[in-house]
N, C-alpha and C positions, 0 to 999 in steps of 0.2 A: 453850337446849334440851339435853337430855340425850343422851349418846351411846349408841346401843344396841349391845350386843354381841350377837354370833351364838351361838344357844343350840346346845347339842350334846345329841345322846342318847347318844353313845358312852361307855358305862360307863368304858372305860379312860380316855379324856381327862378324864373328871369325876373319877375317883379321882386320876389324875395332878395335875391342878390342884388338887385340894383338899387332899390328902395328901403329895406327893411333890415337887412342883415347888419348887426352891429348897432342898431339903434335901441338900446335898452329900454327907452320910454315907449318906443312904439311897439315893440316885443311884448312889454307888460301890459300894453293897452290889448292888443290881439289876444293875450293869454287871458284877460279878464273877459273879454267879448266870448271867447270859447266856454268860459266857465258860466257865463250867464245862459248862454244858448243852449249848454247841457242840462242846467236847471229847468229851465223853461221846457225843453224837449221832454224831459223826466216828467214833470207835472202833468203835461198834455197827454202823454202816452199812459200814465198811470189812470188818469182820469177817464179816458175814452176806453181802456180796457174794463174799467168797472161799469162802462156803459152810463156814465154821467154826464150830463150836460154842464156847461159852466155855472147855470143856475143852480143846477141840483147840488154841486159841490158847494157852493156859496152859501146855499140854504142850511146845509150840515155842519158848517164851518160858523154859522152866524155871521156871515159878512154878505157882502153884494156880489153880484156877476161881474161888475167891473174890477173888481179887486182880483178875481181868478183871471179876467182877461189880461190885466197887467202882469200877473204873476208868470203868464205863458207867455209874454211878450219879452223878447231881449233887450227892449229900450227900458224896461223897469228894473230898478235895482231893489231887489228884496234883501235887506240885511238883518231882517228880524227871524231869528231861529224859532221862535215862537209860533209864528205863521207857518213856517216849514212842517214843524211839529203837529201842529193842527192838520195839515193837508196829508201828512204821512197816517196819521190816526184815522181819518175818514177815509182813506184809501186803503186801509187795513196793511200799512206797510210800517217799516221801522226806518226812521230819519238816522242815516249813518254819515257824520261829517268827518274826513280825515284827510291829512296832509299826504300826497303822493309825489314822488321824484317827478320832475318834468323831464321827459325823455322824447321830446317833440324836435326833431333833428331841424326843423324849419325855424327854431327859435335861436340857433346857434350860427 
């Protein structure tokens, strides 16, 4: 007797199963992109919550609007913690960097 598998209609699950599952390099790249998106979204959210334009934030940090734009873009790789600390300070936040276990089931 053959074992029946549960069929899914979720495009994400199908793509994951066919193209991603088990590919360590691709899984790491996806995790990196999620991380960049999270940081960019947090910067944008905090800035707009404070009622600041990109230019306002840039002036307070002593930088340019284009730097802020790149920080809020997932295409930019900000690896400078001092820049993130400046943003946190200007936006009255505390920067917290921590390592957390990855519990995303799509990674396995």
